[in-house]
N, C-alpha and C positions, 0 to 999 in steps of 0.2 A: 542565638537570637533568631526571631522568626519576623519576615517583612509580611505586613497584613495591610490589607486595603479597604477602603470604604468608598462606596460609589455614590454618586450625586445623579439623579436624574429629573428630566421634567417629562415624567409620563403623560399620555392622552389616552382618550376613549377608543384608541385604535391599537387592539392588542398585538397585532403583528408588528407593526413599527415598534412597539415598546419591546418586544422581544429581540428585535434585530439590535436596538439599542443595548439593550442588556449583554447580548451576547459579545457586541464587539467591544461594551467597557470590559466585561470579564476577560476577554481576550487578550486584550491590553494589559489588564492587571497581570496575568499570569505572565506575558512575554516580559514584563518588569519584575518578574521573579517574587511575585507576592505568592504565598503559600495559604493565607486564609483571607477570603474576600466576602464582603458583606455588602447585600444589596438593600436598597430603602424599601417601606413600606409601600405597598400597592404599586410595585415596580411594573406589574405586568398589565394593569389598567387603572386608570383614573376615569371613571366614567361620566357620562353625561347625567345621569340619574342613578342614585345608590342602589336600586332594583336591579340595574343593568350588571352588577357583581354576579347574579345569578346566571349570566349566559356565559359565563367562563369557570363556573364552579366544578371542584372535581372532588372524586372521593380519594382519601388519602391512600398513596401506593398507586393510583390508577388515573392517570391523565397524561394529556399530550404535554402540557407544560412540563408537569413533574418529570416526564421521561426526558423532555429535552433538558432540564437543569441536570439531572443525573449525567446526561451525555456529556454536558459541559465541564462538570466536576472532572469527571473520569478523562476526557480529552486533554484538559490541561492540567490533570494531577493537582488540584488545588481541593482545598476544602472552602465550602460555600456555604454561608448563611443566608438563605434564598427569601430576604425579604418577607413579605407576606404574601399569601395567595389564599382567595375565598373557598374553603373546604367545606363540604356537606356539613352540618350539623346535626346534633342528637334531636334537636327540635325539626320536624319536616319542613319548617318553613324559613327557618334563619340558617345562617352559615357560620362559620368559625374563620376568625382571621388568624391564620396559622402561618408561623415561621418554621420551615423545614430546613435542616441541616444535614447535607450531601457531604461524605469525605471523599478522599482522591480515589478511590476506587469508583464511585458514582454510586455509592450506596446511601439512601436516608437513613441516617442514624439516629435522628431526633426529631420532634415535634413539639413546639410550643405554642398554644393558642392564648390569643391576647387576653388578659384577665380584665384589665380595665378598659371599659368602654368609653369613649369621648362623646359624651352627651352634655353639651354646654351650649349656653347662648352668651357670645362674645358682645354683640351688640344687637339693635332691633332688625339688622339685615343679614347679620353673620351668624349662625347656629347650626350644632351639628347634632345628629341623633344616632349614633352608631348602632344602639340596640334596637332600632327598627329593622336593621338588617342582620345583624349579629348577635349570637349568644356568647357569654363570657366564658373563657376557660376556666379550669380550676386546677390546674397542675403546674407547679414550679419547676423550673427544667434547668439542669446542669449537665454539660456534656463534656465528656474527657476526650480530648484530642493531644496530639502529639506536641501541642505548643502551649498547653495547660488548660486549665478546666474554664469553660466557657459558661457564663451565666446569661440566660437569654430573655430579653424583654421586648416590647414593641411601644413605641412613641409615648402616649400617655401614662405609660407605666412608670415611666421617670419620675413622676411626681408622688411615687408611693415608695419611699425609702426603704419601709419595710421587706417589701419584696426582695431588694438587693441584699439588705442584711441577711436576710435568709439564706441567699445564695452564697454569700462571703461564709458564712458560719458554716455552709457545707462545702467549702474550698475553692469558689471561684477566685479566678486570678485575671480573668478577662469579661467585660460585660460587652455583648454584641446587641445594638439597639436599632433596629429598621425604623425610619421616622418619616412622618409627612406632617410636620409641624405648621401650623397656620403661620401666617407673616406677623400677625399680632403677638400672638403668644411667643413663637420662635423669638422676634426681636427683644422680648421682655426678659425672657426666662431661658432660652437653649442653652447657652454656654454657662451659665450660673449653675444650672441644674447638671450638664454633662461633668463639670469639675466636682461638685458636691458628690455626686455618686462615686467618682473615683477615689476623692480625697477621704471620703467617710468610710471606704473599704479597702483602701491601699491596692486598687485594681485598675488595671487598664482598661479605659472606655472606648469603645468604637462606635460612633454616630453615623449611620449611612442616612441619606436626605433626599428628598425631593424639594426642588426649588423652581420658582418661578411662577409664570402664569400659565395655568391648565386650560385645554380646550374647553372644559366645564364652568369656566369663569373663576374656579378656586385658585389663591394666590398662597404658594407656599414658600416658607422662609429659607428653607436650605441650611448653608453652612456646616457641611460636613466636619467631623472634628475627631480627633484621636488625643487623648488625655493619659498621661502616664501617671502612676500610682501616688507621685507627690503632689499632683494636680497641674502641672504644667502642661500646656497645649502643644505636643509636638508635631501635629499636623493640622492644617485645616485649609479651607477654600471660602472666602467669603462672596466670590461672585456667583448669582444664580445660573450658572451653565453646567451642562452634563460634563461631569470632569470623575476622576480619581485622585484620592490622596493616600500617601503612604507613610507608614513608619514602622521601625522595629521594635519589637519587644523584648525585653531583658527580664526573665523571672528571676535572675540572680539579684538583679537591683531591687526588684519588688520584694523579695524574701529579707534582704537587707534592712529595708525599710520597715517591714512589719517586725524584725527582730529588735531593731532599735527602738521602736514604739509599740509595744505587745498590747495593741487595743483588744486582741480577741481575748487574751487572757485577763484584761481589765474590766470586762462587761460585768455589769450589775444585774441589768434589766434584761429580760427575755421575754419574747411573745410567743403566743400558742399559734405558730406558723404552720403546725400540721393541720389546720382547720381553716377553710376558706369561707367566708360568709356567703351565703346563697340569697 
């Protein structure tokens, strides 16, 4: 079995303070014997204005934040799913919301760019337009690890089950999802969506979260959660405080469930998942 950890933060517009908080929580998780640690979306910055993401953007493989994350993974000998960072995009004016994965040697061994951008109007006073800042990714990512095959997604991706079904068909056993759910959508749907993605694919689901009132006025729902393949919640925290939740994964149990109900073999409908819309 492997001990995994999901981190909850309330990130602000202060990069230095956010990194200090993330470092402290990572160190605590490692001291409690977590081997796989997941940070939330936008852990390094929740800016006063979306354009402020440009102030901390980095090129992949080159940047102070990435260097520090690599050092932390190596120092604590953990695998780290490093939330999201704003990386330079292919379009010179836009960024990529990227999840980087570091192994226990501090090597960046995977990158996933958020595919589904959160362009929604929740009310007359609350709307989000991520595509103003970001361009979408176009690659689905599955990571081989000592703990199992990890499928990556970010926040709004959770509403697109075909992404997770593709990863499952490629062998995913664990889903890691950094998030910053709005309070309204999180209260209504977060737990149901997390459990659904776990049950549909008989996978472990790890949700790392932002929570509370941020300095930019945004309020996020929080509720970090770990769900086992049968759909039971095995770790969660409902308070909107910086925290860590822990759980043990058991791949033997996962494959017993899959063998008893072989939905992989019973599939009749397949999607052209090799092609993403542009």
